[in-house]
C-alpha positions in Angstrom: 131.8 92.0 97.6 129.2 93.7 99.6 126.5 92.7 97.1 127.9 89.0 96.7 127.8 88.6 100.6 124.3 90.0 100.7 123.1 87.4 98.0 124.6 84.4 99.8 122.9 85.3 103.2 119.6 85.7 101.4 120.4 82.3 99.4 121.3 80.6 103.0 118.0 82.1 104.6 115.8 81.0 101.5 117.3 77.5 101.8 116.9 77.4 105.2 113.4 78.3 105.2 112.7 75.8 102.2 114.0 72.9 104.6 111.4 73.9 107.2 108.4 74.2 104.7 108.7 72.6 101.1 106.5 74.7 98.9 103.6 72.4 97.6 103.1 72.3 93.7 100.3 73.9 91.9 97.8 71.3 90.3 96.3 72.1 87.0 93.7 69.3 85.6 94.0 69.1 81.7 90.4 68.1 80.8 91.0 67.2 77.2 94.4 65.6 77.5 93.2 63.4 80.5 96.3 64.5 82.7 97.3 66.9 85.6 100.0 69.3 85.0 102.2 69.7 88.3 103.7 73.1 88.5 106.5 74.4 90.5 105.6 77.7 92.2 109.2 79.0 92.6 110.5 78.4 89.3 106.9 78.6 87.7 107.6 75.5 85.5 105.5 72.3 84.8 107.8 69.4 86.6 105.7 66.6 85.5 102.2 65.7 83.9 100.4 62.6 85.6 97.8 60.7 83.4 94.4 60.7 84.9 91.2 59.0 83.8 89.0 60.7 81.1 88.0 64.3 81.5 89.4 65.4 85.0 87.3 68.7 85.7 87.6 69.3 89.5 89.3 68.1 92.6 89.3 68.4 96.5 91.4 67.5 99.6 90.4 64.3 101.8 89.6 65.2 105.4 92.8 63.9 106.7 94.9 66.2 104.1 97.0 63.5 103.0 95.3 63.1 99.7 94.1 65.1 96.8 91.3 63.7 94.9 91.0 64.4 91.2 87.4 63.6 89.7 87.6 61.8 86.3 84.1 62.6 84.9 84.3 60.2 81.7 86.7 57.9 83.3 84.1 57.1 86.0 86.8 57.3 88.8 88.7 59.0 91.6 92.6 59.5 91.2 94.3 60.0 94.7 97.3 62.2 94.7 99.8 63.1 97.5 99.0 67.1 97.9 102.7 67.7 98.8 104.8 65.6 96.3 102.3 64.9 93.5 102.8 61.1 94.1 100.1 58.8 92.7 98.5 56.9 95.6 95.7 55.1 94.2 92.3 54.9 91.9 89.0 54.2 93.1 87.0 53.0 90.4 83.2 52.6 89.9 82.3 56.4 90.9 79.7 57.3 87.9 80.4 60.6 86.3 82.2 62.4 89.2 82.2 66.0 87.4 82.2 68.0 90.6 82.8 67.0 94.1 82.9 68.3 97.7 83.0 67.1 101.2 80.8 68.0 104.0 82.0 70.5 106.7 81.6 67.6 109.4 83.7 65.2 106.7 81.1 62.3 107.0 79.5 62.7 103.7 81.2 63.0 100.2 79.0 64.5 97.5 79.4 64.4 93.7 77.4 65.7 90.5 77.1 63.8 87.5 77.0 66.2 84.7 76.2 64.3 81.6 74.0 61.6 83.7 71.7 63.8 85.4 72.0 62.9 89.3 73.5 63.9 92.5 75.3 61.0 94.6 75.7 60.9 98.3 78.3 58.7 99.8 79.3 57.9 103.3 82.9 58.6 104.0 84.9 56.1 106.2 88.3 57.7 105.8 89.3 55.5 102.7 86.4 54.8 100.3 83.1 56.5 99.4 80.2 54.3 99.9 77.2 55.1 97.9 74.2 56.1 100.2 71.6 57.6 97.8 71.5 58.7 94.3 69.1 61.4 93.3 68.0 62.0 89.9 67.8 65.5 89.1 67.0 67.9 86.0 69.7 68.7 83.3 73.4 68.7 83.6 74.2 69.3 87.1 77.1 71.5 87.2 78.3 72.6 90.8 77.7 72.0 94.5 78.0 73.8 97.7 77.1 72.3 101.2 76.1 74.5 104.0 78.3 74.9 107.2 76.1 72.6 109.2 76.4 69.9 106.7 72.8 69.7 106.7 71.8 71.1 103.0 73.5 70.5 99.5 72.7 73.1 96.9 73.6 71.9 93.3 73.1 74.0 90.0 71.3 72.6 87.1 73.3 74.0 83.9 70.8 73.2 81.2 67.5 73.5 83.0 68.3 76.8 84.8 67.3 75.3 88.2 69.1 75.5 91.8 67.9 72.3 94.1 68.5 71.6 97.7 68.8 68.2 99.2 68.7 67.2 102.8 72.0 65.5 103.5 70.5 63.5 106.5 67.5 62.5 104.5 69.1 62.6 101.3 65.7 63.9 100.1 64.9 66.6 97.8 63.9 69.9 99.8 63.2 72.4 96.7 63.6 73.1 93.4 63.8 76.9 92.2 64.4 78.6 88.8 67.6 80.8 88.1 68.9 82.6 85.1 70.8 81.0 82.2 73.1 78.2 82.9 73.8 78.2 86.5 77.4 77.2 87.2 79.3 77.7 90.6 77.5 77.9 94.0 79.1 79.8 96.9 77.6 80.2 100.5 78.2 83.0 102.9 79.9 81.9 106.2 76.6 82.9 108.3 74.6 80.3 105.5 72.4 83.3 105.0 73.0 83.7 101.1 73.9 81.6 98.1 75.6 83.0 95.1 75.2 81.5 91.7 77.5 82.4 88.6 75.3 82.7 85.4 77.8 81.3 82.7 74.9 82.2 80.2 74.4 85.5 81.9 76.4 88.8 82.7 76.8 88.2 86.5 75.7 86.7 90.0 72.4 85.7 91.6 72.1 86.1 95.2 69.3 84.1 97.0 68.4 84.3 100.6 68.3 80.7 101.7 67.1 81.0 105.3 63.5 80.2 104.7 61.8 77.1 103.4 62.2 78.4 99.9 65.0 80.4 98.2 64.3 84.0 97.8 65.9 86.1 94.9 67.7 89.2 96.2 69.7 90.8 93.4 71.7 90.3 90.5 75.4 91.5 90.7 76.7 92.3 87.3 80.3 91.0 87.4 80.5 90.3 83.5 79.6 87.9 80.8 80.1 84.2 81.4 80.2 84.4 85.2 81.2 81.0 86.1 83.9 80.0 89.1 84.1 81.5 92.5 87.1 81.1 95.1 87.0 82.9 98.6 89.5 85.5 98.9 90.4 84.1 102.4 89.4 87.3 104.3 85.7 85.8 105.2 84.4 89.1 103.2 85.2 88.8 99.7 84.8 86.0 96.7 86.5 86.1 93.3 84.3 85.1 90.4 85.8 84.3 86.8 83.9 85.7 84.2 84.8 83.3 81.2 83.5 85.3 78.3 84.3 88.9 79.6 88.0 87.6 80.4 88.0 89.3 83.6 87.8 88.2 87.4 85.5 90.3 89.9 85.9 90.8 93.6 82.4 90.5 95.3 82.2 91.9 98.8 79.5 89.7 100.1 78.7 91.9 103.0 77.6 94.6 100.6 76.8 92.3 97.8 78.7 94.9 95.3 81.7 94.4 92.9 84.9 96.4 94.5 87.6 95.2 92.2 88.3 93.9 88.7 91.2 92.1 87.0 92.1 91.1 83.8 92.2 87.2 83.1 92.8 86.0 79.4 91.3 83.0 77.1 88.4 82.1 79.2 89.3 81.9 83.0 87.7 79.2 84.7 88.8 77.8 88.2 91.0 79.3 90.5 93.3 78.9 93.8 94.8 81.9 95.9 98.4 82.2 97.1 98.5 82.6 101.1 98.7 86.0 101.3 95.8 86.6 99.2 97.7 88.6 96.6 98.0 86.1 93.7 95.1 84.5 91.9 96.1 81.1 90.0 93.6 80.9 87.4 93.1 78.1 84.4 93.1 79.9 81.3 90.7 77.3 79.5 91.1 78.3 75.7 94.9 79.2 75.8 96.3 76.1 77.7 97.9 77.9 80.2 97.9 78.5 84.0 97.8 82.5 84.4 98.9 84.3 87.7 97.3 87.6 88.4 98.7 90.1 91.0 95.8 91.7 92.6 97.8 94.6 94.0 98.9 95.8 90.6 95.6 94.1 88.8 97.9 92.8 86.2 98.9 89.3 84.9 102.6 88.5 85.8 103.0 85.1 84.6 101.7 82.3 82.3 102.5 78.7 82.4 102.0 76.3 79.5 99.8 73.3 80.4 97.7 70.8 78.4 94.6 71.2 76.9 91.2 72.8 78.4 92.7 73.2 81.9 89.9 73.5 84.3 90.6 72.7 87.9 93.6 74.5 89.9 94.6 73.7 93.5 97.4 73.9 95.7 98.1 72.7 99.5 99.7 76.6 100.2 96.4 78.5 99.9 94.5 81.2 101.6 91.3 80.1 103.4 88.6 79.3 101.3 85.9 81.7 102.7 
């Protein structure tokens, strides 16, 4: 009887909490299925699968936090979805090859990189529709983009020409172009805007650049593992996770000391990540296994996997740790 009473009290408290704050779903983009899997993070089941345009790879929240934008690279479109309910809101067409995307911190600019068409697009944002301000021709295969905290500089990696470029957001002019190691992918800036971290998918770690001067200065290579690819801030303004796609691991980097402080197993080609609000769990796309993998950073173990579609890539949830 005592156990039954305890269970009922727990259930009532859980249900009451649920009324106050419904748990937001986890979204996983299935790049080769042209769909997004909607995951319930309580039961850890796929509740539905939403059709998208061709090859959805990355996603980003609008400044008003009312829409999650899914960028369909081969579909040349943006799909807007409610981040709380997963209800489809609208589709914006005519956005050429939006492979990766980001809003500036001041929320005035929307930037996309065209992975197959070799350009960076800078759009003005009026709260509803992106309006193209400038298309900047770049080198081969723009991959990922980062914007500094002042909303002044856009950094973009060039995956197949092994370069990093910087663009002045106000003038939409190219500031500099700098060589990197093999196949640079994701880019992450420290909160003070002093250092830029670049994941080398064709290498075995993360390059660090000092970007405070008129040109970037190489600082060091942090060896994380083969195929360093995607970053996700741990939420504590000191650490960032990087997925090592070939090594099948995730490294935790202390970006004050620029050292690896922890490592976690991450099977089957780990790619994009999100992090639970308390920072304990990493949600990562296992690209080659058609699964979302959940990693407990305390036990350093995989605690569950959820079946999704082909070539899962972007992962995102409204209930997350801070992104720095």
